[in-house]
C-alpha positions as CSV (number, residue, x, y, z in Angstrom):
1,M,15.7,251.8,51.1
2,G,16.3,248.5,49.5
3,I,19.2,246.6,48.4
4,K,20.0,246.7,44.8
5,A,21.3,244.0,43.0
6,K,24.6,244.6,41.4
7,K,25.8,243.1,38.3
8,S,29.3,242.0,38.3
9,K,31.5,240.8,35.6
10,G,31.8,237.2,35.1
11,A,32.2,235.0,32.3
12,P,30.5,236.1,29.1
13,G,26.8,235.5,29.2
14,E,26.9,234.7,32.9
15,V,24.9,236.6,35.4
16,V,26.1,236.6,38.9
17,N,23.7,237.2,41.6
18,S,25.6,239.3,44.0
19,S,23.1,238.6,46.8
20,Y,24.9,235.3,47.6
21,P,28.5,235.0,48.5
22,S,30.7,233.9,45.7
23,F,31.9,230.1,45.7
24,S,34.8,228.5,43.9
25,L,36.9,225.3,44.3
26,H,40.6,225.3,44.9
27,P,42.6,223.7,42.2
28,L,43.9,221.1,44.7
29,A,40.4,219.8,45.2
30,F,40.2,218.9,41.6
31,S,43.4,217.2,41.8
32,L,42.1,215.0,44.7
33,F,39.0,213.9,42.9
34,R,40.6,213.4,39.5
35,R,41.6,209.7,38.7
36,P,45.3,209.3,38.4
37,P,46.7,207.9,35.1
38,F,47.6,204.1,35.1
39,S,51.3,203.2,34.8
40,L,53.5,200.1,35.7
41,H,56.6,200.2,37.7
42,P,59.7,199.4,35.8
43,L,60.3,196.4,38.1
44,A,57.2,194.8,36.8
45,F,58.5,194.9,33.2
46,S,61.8,193.4,34.4
47,L,60.0,190.4,36.0
48,F,58.1,189.7,32.8
49,R,61.3,189.8,30.8
50,R,63.0,187.3,33.2
51,R,60.2,184.8,32.9
52,G,60.8,184.8,29.2
53,Q,64.5,184.3,29.7
54,L,64.0,181.2,32.0
55,L,61.5,179.5,29.8
56,L,63.7,178.9,26.8
57,P,66.7,177.4,28.7
58,S,64.2,175.2,30.7
59,L,63.1,173.6,27.5
60,I,66.7,172.5,26.9
61,I,67.9,171.7,30.4
62,L,65.0,169.6,31.7
63,P,65.1,167.0,28.8
64,S,68.9,166.9,29.1
65,L,68.6,166.3,32.8
66,L,66.0,163.6,32.2
67,L,68.4,161.9,29.7
68,F,71.2,162.1,32.2
69,V,68.9,160.4,34.8
70,Y,68.2,157.6,32.2
71,L,71.9,157.3,31.5
72,I,72.7,156.8,35.2
73,F,69.9,154.3,35.5
74,E,71.0,152.2,32.5
75,T,74.7,152.4,33.6
76,T,73.7,151.3,37.1
77,K,71.8,148.3,35.6
78,L,74.8,147.3,33.5
79,S,77.2,147.7,36.4
80,R,74.9,145.7,38.7
81,E,74.7,142.9,36.1
82,K,78.5,142.9,35.7
83,I,78.9,142.6,39.5
84,R,76.5,139.7,39.7
85,Q,78.1,137.9,36.8
86,Q,81.6,138.4,38.4
87,F,80.4,137.1,41.7
88,A,78.7,134.1,40.0
89,V,81.9,133.2,38.1
90,D,84.2,133.7,41.2
91,S,81.9,131.5,43.3
92,A,81.6,128.8,40.7
93,A,85.4,128.6,40.0
94,F,86.3,128.6,43.7
95,I,83.8,125.9,44.6
96,Q,84.9,123.7,41.7
97,M,88.6,124.1,42.5
98,G,87.8,123.2,46.1
99,D,87.2,119.6,44.8
100,Y,90.8,119.5,43.6
101,T,92.2,121.0,46.9
102,N,90.2,118.5,49.0
103,L,91.4,115.5,47.0
104,L,95.1,116.7,47.1
105,N,95.0,117.2,50.9
106,R,93.2,114.0,51.6
107,T,95.6,112.0,49.4
108,A,98.6,113.6,51.3
109,Y,97.1,112.4,54.6
110,V,96.6,108.9,53.2
111,N,100.1,108.7,51.9
112,G,102.0,110.0,54.9
113,T,100.3,111.2,58.1
114,F,97.8,108.3,58.5
115,P,100.2,105.4,58.2
116,Y,102.9,107.2,60.1
117,R,100.6,107.9,63.1
118,I,98.9,104.5,63.0
119,F,102.0,102.4,63.1
120,K,103.8,104.7,65.4
121,E,101.0,104.6,68.0
122,H,100.7,100.8,67.6
123,Y,104.3,99.6,67.4
124,G,106.3,102.6,68.8
125,C,108.7,102.2,71.7
126,D,109.4,104.5,74.6
127,S,113.1,104.8,73.8
128,T,115.7,103.9,71.1
129,P,117.1,101.4,71.5
130,C,114.2,99.9,73.3
131,T,114.5,98.3,76.7
132,A,113.2,95.1,78.3
133,G,109.7,95.4,79.5
134,D,108.5,97.4,76.5
135,D,105.7,95.5,74.8
136,N,107.1,96.3,71.3
137,C,110.7,95.5,72.2
138,L,112.1,92.4,70.5
139,Q,115.3,90.8,71.7
140,K,118.1,90.1,69.2
141,S,119.0,86.5,68.5
142,D,122.5,86.9,69.8
143,G,121.2,88.2,73.1
144,K,123.0,91.6,72.6
145,G,120.4,94.3,72.7
146,A,116.9,94.6,71.4
147,H,115.0,96.0,68.4
148,C,111.7,97.9,68.4
149,R,108.9,96.5,66.1
150,Y,108.3,100.0,64.7
151,D,111.9,100.4,63.7
152,M,112.0,96.8,62.3
153,L,109.1,97.4,60.0
154,Y,110.2,100.9,58.9
155,E,113.7,99.5,58.0
156,A,112.0,96.8,55.9
157,G,110.3,99.6,53.9
158,D,106.8,98.8,55.1
159,F,105.5,102.3,55.8
160,P,106.8,105.9,55.8
161,R,107.7,108.0,58.8
162,Y,108.7,111.5,59.8
163,A,112.4,112.1,59.2
164,S,113.0,113.5,62.7
165,D,110.8,111.0,64.5
166,T,111.5,110.5,68.2
167,G,109.7,109.3,71.3
168,R,106.7,107.0,71.8
169,M,104.1,109.1,70.1
170,P,103.9,110.8,66.7
171,V,105.6,114.2,66.3
172,P,103.1,117.1,65.9
173,L,103.7,118.6,62.4
174,D,101.1,121.4,62.2
175,D,103.7,124.2,62.5
176,K,106.0,122.7,59.9
177,G,106.0,124.1,56.4
178,E,106.9,120.8,54.9
179,W,106.4,117.3,56.3
180,P,109.3,115.1,55.3
181,I,107.5,111.7,55.6
182,R,109.2,109.0,53.5
183,F,109.9,105.3,53.2
184,D,113.3,103.8,53.9
185,E,114.6,103.1,50.4
186,T,117.2,100.5,51.5
187,K,114.8,97.7,50.6
188,R,112.5,99.7,48.3
189,P,114.6,101.9,46.0
190,N,113.0,104.9,44.2
191,I,109.7,104.6,46.1
192,N,110.2,108.2,47.2
193,E,110.1,109.5,43.6
194,N,107.2,110.8,41.7
195,P,105.9,108.6,40.2
196,P,107.1,106.1,42.7
197,Q,108.5,102.7,41.8
198,V,106.6,100.0,43.7
199,A,107.6,96.4,43.1
200,D,105.0,93.7,42.9
201,V,106.4,91.8,45.9
202,L,106.8,93.4,49.4
203,T,108.9,91.6,52.0
204,L,107.1,92.6,55.2
205,I,109.8,91.1,57.4
206,T,113.1,90.5,55.7
207,K,115.1,87.3,55.9
208,E,117.9,89.1,57.7
209,Q,115.5,90.4,60.3
210,G,114.1,86.9,60.8
211,I,117.6,85.7,61.5
212,K,118.8,88.5,63.7
213,I,115.7,89.3,65.7
214,N,113.7,87.0,67.8
215,I,110.4,87.4,66.1
216,S,108.1,84.4,66.3
217,W,105.9,83.1,63.5
218,G,102.8,84.0,65.4
219,D,104.0,87.5,66.0
220,A,104.8,87.9,62.3
221,V,101.3,86.7,61.3
222,R,99.7,89.2,63.7
223,I,101.9,92.0,62.2
224,F,100.9,90.8,58.7
225,T,97.2,90.8,59.6
226,F,97.3,94.3,61.1
227,Y,99.4,95.7,58.2
228,S,97.1,94.4,55.6
229,Q,94.0,95.7,57.5
230,V,95.5,99.2,57.7
231,Y,96.5,99.5,54.1
232,T,93.3,97.9,52.9
233,L,91.4,100.5,54.7
234,L,93.6,103.3,53.4
235,G,93.2,102.0,49.9
236,Q,89.4,101.9,50.2
237,V,89.5,105.5,51.5
238,E,91.7,106.7,48.7
239,E,89.8,104.9,46.0
240,S,86.5,106.3,47.3
241,Q,88.0,109.8,47.3
242,M,89.3,109.5,43.7
243,S,86.0,108.0,42.5
244,V,84.0,110.9,44.0
245,F,86.4,113.4,42.5
246,L,86.1,111.9,39.1
247,N,82.3,111.9,39.4
248,L,82.2,115.5,40.4
249,T,84.5,116.6,37.6
250,S,82.9,114.4,34.9
251,N,80.6,117.3,34.0
252,F,81.8,119.8,36.6
253,S,78.5,119.8,38.3
254,F,79.5,122.1,41.2
255,F,80.6,124.8,38.8
256,R,77.4,124.6,36.7
257,K,75.1,124.6,39.7
258,S,76.8,127.5,41.4
259,Y,76.8,129.6,38.3
260,Y,73.2,128.7,37.5
261,L,72.0,129.8,40.9
262,N,74.0,133.0,41.1
263,A,74.0,134.3,37.6
264,N,70.4,133.6,36.8
265,T,70.8,134.1,33.1
266,K,68.2,133.3,30.4
267,D,70.7,130.9,28.6
268,C,71.1,128.8,31.8
269,H,67.3,128.7,32.3
270,D,66.8,127.6,28.7
271,N,69.4,124.9,28.8
272,Y,70.8,124.1,32.2
273,L,72.9,121.2,30.9
274,T,75.2,123.5,29.1
275,C,75.2,126.3,31.7
276,G,78.7,127.6,32.3
277,D,80.2,125.7,29.3
278,E,82.1,128.8,28.2
279,G,83.7,129.3,31.6
280,L,84.8,125.7,31.8
281,A,86.5,125.8,28.4
282,G,89.3,127.9,29.7
283,G,91.0,125.4,31.9
284,F,88.8,122.9,33.7
285,K,87.7,121.0,30.6
286,P,91.0,121.0,28.6
287,Y,92.9,119.6,31.5
288,K,90.3,117.2,32.8
289,P,91.9,114.4,34.9
290,L,92.3,111.1,33.0
291,S,90.7,112.7,30.0
292,G,87.2,111.9,31.3
293,S,87.9,108.3,32.1
294,S,86.4,106.9,35.4
295,T,89.0,104.2,35.7
296,I,91.8,105.0,38.1
297,P,95.3,103.8,37.0
298,T,96.8,101.2,39.4
299,N,100.3,101.1,37.9
300,C,101.7,104.3,39.4
301,S,101.3,106.3,36.2
302,G,98.9,108.9,34.8
303,D,97.5,112.3,35.9
304,M,96.3,110.6,39.1
305,F,97.2,107.0,40.1
306,M,97.3,104.4,42.9
307,C,100.1,102.0,43.6
308,Y,99.6,98.4,44.8
309,V,101.8,95.4,45.8
310,K,100.6,92.0,44.5
311,K,102.3,89.7,47.0
312,I,103.8,89.8,50.5
313,M,106.7,87.7,51.8
314,I,107.3,87.0,55.5
315,W,110.3,85.6,57.4
316,A,110.2,84.6,61.0
317,K,111.3,82.0,63.6
318,V,109.1,78.9,63.8
319,A,109.2,77.1,67.1
320,R,110.2,73.4,67.2
321,T,111.3,70.8,69.7
322,P,115.1,70.7,70.1
323,T,117.0,67.5,69.3
324,P,120.5,66.4,70.1
325,F,121.4,67.0,66.5
326,N,119.7,70.5,66.4
327,P,119.4,72.0,69.9
328,L,117.8,75.3,68.6
329,P,114.2,75.7,69.7
330,Y,113.3,77.3,66.4
331,F,114.0,77.4,62.7
332,L,113.8,80.2,60.1
333,G,110.5,79.9,58.3
334,G,108.6,81.9,55.8
335,T,105.9,81.9,53.3
336,L,107.4,79.0,51.3
337,Q,106.4,76.2,49.0
338,A,105.9,72.7,50.3
339,D,109.5,71.9,49.9
340,G,110.3,74.5,52.6
341,V,112.8,76.3,50.4
342,T,111.1,77.9,47.4
343,P,109.5,81.3,48.4
344,K,105.7,81.5,48.1
345,P,104.5,85.0,48.9
346,V,101.0,85.6,50.0
347,D,98.8,86.6,47.1
348,M,97.1,89.9,48.0
349,T,94.9,89.9,44.9
350,A,93.0,86.8,46.1
351,G,90.0,87.3,48.3
352,G,90.5,91.1,48.5
353,S,91.1,93.9,46.0
354,P,91.9,92.5,42.5
355,N,94.7,95.1,42.3
356,G,96.5,93.8,45.4
357,L,97.3,95.8,48.6
358,F,97.3,99.6,48.4
359,Q,100.6,101.4,49.2
360,L,100.2,105.1,48.1
361,A,98.6,107.4,45.6
362,G,99.9,110.3,43.6
363,F,99.5,112.8,40.7
364,N,101.5,113.6,37.7
365,D,104.0,116.5,38.1
366,N,102.6,118.4,35.2
367,F,99.1,118.1,36.6
368,L,100.1,119.5,40.0
369,R,102.2,122.3,38.4
370,R,99.4,123.4,36.1
371,I,96.7,123.8,38.8
372,G,99.1,125.7,41.0
373,D,100.8,128.0,38.5
374,P,99.3,129.5,36.4
375,G,96.0,127.8,37.5
376,Y,92.8,127.7,35.4
377,N,91.4,130.7,33.6
378,V,87.6,131.2,33.6
379,D,86.1,133.6,31.0
380,Q,82.3,133.8,30.9
381,S,80.2,136.1,28.8
382,W,76.5,137.0,29.2
383,N,73.7,138.7,27.3
384,V,73.0,142.3,28.2
385,E,69.3,143.4,28.3
386,E,67.9,146.1,26.1
387,N,68.3,149.6,27.2
388,Y,66.6,153.0,26.8
389,F,69.2,154.2,24.3
390,G,68.9,151.2,22.0
391,I,72.6,150.3,22.3
392,D,73.3,146.7,21.5
393,F,76.1,145.6,23.9
394,N,75.8,142.0,22.6
395,N,77.3,142.8,19.2
396,R,80.3,145.0,19.9
397,A,83.2,143.1,18.4
398,G,86.5,144.7,19.5
399,M,85.0,146.5,22.4
400,W,85.5,143.8,25.0
401,S,88.6,142.0,26.3
402,D,90.5,139.7,23.9
403,D,90.3,137.0,26.5
404,C,86.6,136.6,26.0
405,T,85.6,133.6,24.0
406,N,82.7,135.5,22.5
407,Q,84.3,138.7,21.3
408,G,80.9,140.4,20.7
409,K,79.6,140.1,24.3
410,P,80.9,141.5,27.6
411,C,82.5,138.9,29.8
412,V,84.0,138.5,33.3
413,H,87.3,136.7,34.2
414,A,88.6,134.7,37.1
415,L,91.8,132.9,37.7
416,V,91.6,130.0,40.2
417,A,94.4,127.8,41.5
418,S,95.2,125.2,44.1
419,Q,98.6,125.9,45.7
420,C,100.7,124.4,48.5
421,P,103.9,125.6,50.2
422,Q,106.0,123.9,47.5
423,L,104.5,126.0,44.7
424,G,107.9,127.2,43.6
425,A,109.2,123.6,43.5
426,G,106.4,122.1,41.3
427,N,103.4,122.5,43.6
428,N,103.9,118.8,44.7
429,C,102.8,118.3,48.3
430,V,101.2,114.9,47.7
431,W,104.2,112.6,47.3
432,P,107.0,112.6,48.4
433,N,106.9,114.7,51.6
434,P,103.1,114.7,51.8
435,T,102.0,118.0,53.3
436,P,98.2,118.5,53.4
437,K,98.4,122.3,53.1
438,Y,96.9,123.0,49.7
439,Q,94.7,126.1,49.5
440,T,92.3,127.3,46.8
441,R,93.2,130.8,45.7
442,L,91.2,133.1,43.5
443,Y,92.8,135.9,41.4
444,P,91.1,138.6,39.3
């Protein structure tokens, strides 16, 4: 008995051998082997869209940022140059005005403090009235009391002294706001004015003193010698100071050199002789002392001046041998003619300074007032370098301050002055009341 093959129904035209077990795949198997369709996540599309959104703004912002950086850079360059120019002008103005301050303070010392201290230390007495045993104490002719050499010379108007002077040594004045050092005007009227009135003849020892005080001729000659040496030296010092000052202000070399070194501008490098001319035109040049002359006036007049005496008269007792007809051991003598009566003062222009013997120096009130208040204005322009934006700052009329001499260029300003404690009273601390406390002040 054999096995018969059976036909079974299948797909049309398909013969199925029923001798083998039937085989078919589960639909899930086809799904595993089948390639899934390709698709992008919605987030991917959003990223691509955002990149497109950032690109367009970047094309605008980055160039703007770059321009902003250039703007900051160019502004910094301009600010840096302005700061340098301001420092250069401030430094130059301060240094140049320092010459004025130095001269005023030194002249005040020569006028008051130096002669006061010199004669006080040399001829001062321990007490007033002086007592016997003091080297500088002179007995009176009537035998009633004594007189100090220092007081005798001051009363003759020979030198100035401190108003509250006491004791053997000079009074310290550093803590005083004003130093009232003056001459005695009894014999020399109006010498304490500005300008002072200085007569051609100075009576070193008056005739009245020669009569009332026992001062010998030899003592008088020694006083004359010392006095002339002191004031000759003071005159040489003051003349040197004024000459140096006039030399420094003839072309204002300190201002020019300081500005040249600190500003470092092309104009200064090209022509250093005119460097700083614009800044000097505001005050230093228009009010130049003595209008540029190098000759110092010697007649107590002018912006700055020196005062001299031409001759000196002396009276003193001359020793002689007493006689029955004239028992006095002395007679009143002086610098007289051969007849013994006619005065013949010592000529101080012979053998020394042709101007005579120096007495004091001074400055015109207007000159002192001007350098103190308002002071000297300094306005200096400069050329601005080319910039990235092509803006020409050197031709901007109306943009810069009206104080600028060159209206088209940027400029810097400084106000410099030389002031003393008497600023409100004319800024005169040179004479009278010579107080060497001038200070250079710089204002914006």
